[in-house]
N, C-alpha and C positions, 0 to 999 in steps of 0.2 A: 293417546297416539301410540302408546307402546314403544316409546323411544328408550334406548338402552345405551350402555357404556358410561363413561365418566361425564359429569357436567362439563361442557366445553369451557376451557380457560379464556377463550377469545370473547366471551360475553361481556367482559368488562370494557370492551372497546365500543359498545353500544351506548355512548355517553348520554344520549338524550332519553334513554329508557326510563320510564316511570313505573312500569308494572311488568313483572316477570313471573309467569306461572308455568312451572315445569312439573306440577303435581300429577299424581296418578300415572306415573311412568315406571320404567325399570332402571332408572339411573343408579349407578353403583360407584363405589370408590368414595373418596373424600370430597368435601365441599371446597371449591376454589376460594381461597381467602381474598382474592382480588375482586370478588363481587362487591365487597364493601366500598370499593372505589367508585361505584356508580352513584354520582353525586345527586342525581335527580330521582333515584329509585325510592318509591313510596310503599311498594308492596313486593314482597318476595315469597313465592310459594315453591318450596322444595319438598313439601310434604308428600307422603305416600309414595316413596321410592324405596330403594335399597341402599341408601347412603350409609357409609361407615366412617369410622374415625371420629375425631373430636370436632366440636364447633370452633371455627377459626376465631382466634383472639381478636382479629381485625373486625369482626362483626359488631363490636362495641363502638365502631367509629363511622357508622352510616351517617351521612351528612343530614339527611332529612328525617323527620319523624316517620317511622316505618311500621308497617304491618308485616310481621315476620312469622312465617309458618314453616317449621322444621319437623313437624310431628310424623309419626308412623314411619320411622326409619330405623336404623340400627346404630344410631350415633351413640358414642360411649365417652367415658372420661368425665371430668368435672366440667361444669358450666364455666366458661371464661369469666373472670371477674369484670372484664371490660363490658360485659352485657349489662352490668348494673348501671352503667353510664348511658346506655342506649335510650333514646327517646322513642318509645314504641307505643303505638295505639293498641296493638295486639301482639302478644308474644306467646306462641304455641310451640312448646318443646315436648309435648306429651308423647307417650308410647315410643320411647327410645330406651337406651340403657345408660342414661346419665347418672353419675354418682356424685356424692359429696354434698357440700353445703351450698344451698341455693339462696340463702338469706341475703346475699350481696345483691340480689336482683331487686330487693324491696328498699326503695329510698323514699322517705316520707315527703320530701320536697319535690319529687317528680310531678310535673303537671300533666303529663300525657299518658301515663300507664293506666289503661282502662281494663283490659282483659288479659289474664295470665293463666295459661294452662300448663302445669308442670306434672300432670298426673301420669301414673304408670311408668315411673322410672325407678331408680334406686337411690333417691336423694335422702339425705339424713341431716337434719338440723333441728334446733330448738325453736319451735314456733312462738313460744312465749316472748322471745327477744326480738321478734320481727316488728318493724315500724312500717306500716303500710302507706303507700301513696294515697293522698286524699281523693284522687280521681278514680281509684280502683272500683270497678263495678262488677267484675266477675273474676273469681279465683277458684281454680281447681288444683288441689295439691294431693288428691287422693291416690291411694295405692303407692305410697312411698314409705320411708322409714322415719317419718317426722314424729317428733315427740314434744312434750310440753303441753301447755294449755293454749286456748285462744286468747290473744291479748285483748285487754279491755278497750284499747283505742280503736277497735274495729267498730265500736258503736257509732263513731262519727262518719262512717263511710256510707255511701249510697249503694250498698251491695245488692245486686239482683241475683247473684249465684255465689254460693260458698259450698264447696265440697271438699271436706278434709278427711273423708273415710280412710281409716288406716288399714 
C-alpha cells in the first residue's frame, strides 16, 4: 500500500485485533512499545519497512503465542532479554542491524518456539552453549559473528532447516 510515516500509536486501542500486517510499506521511526498490549494479537508483521531503533523490551510480554516478523528493517541494538520469555511460533528478526548475545532467545523448555530466523545481523555468541527448545524445526543464524561448535543436543530435534553459515 506504500504507507509511510511512523507506525501509529493508536493501534493498541484495537483490542480485538488478532492479526496485524503492515509489511511491505515505508513505515519509519521506532516500533511503538504499546503494541504488546494487544492481548489477542497472534500475528504481527512489521517486516520490510524502514523501521529504526531497538526492539521494544515490552515485546517479550505479548499475552498470546505469537508469530512475530520484524525482518528487513534497520532495527539496531541488542535483542531485548524479555524476548527469551516470548511464546512464539515464528520469530523472524533477520536482515536488521541487531548486535550482541542472542543466546537468551533459546530456552530448552519452551514448548512453542518452532521457527527462528536471526540471519544477517551482527549477533555474537557461543553456539556451543546454546540449549535449543525441543520444538525447534527451523533455525537460520547465518551471516552473524557466531562462534563455537554445534551443540550435540541438536540431535534430538526435528529440524527441517539449519543454516549457520558464518
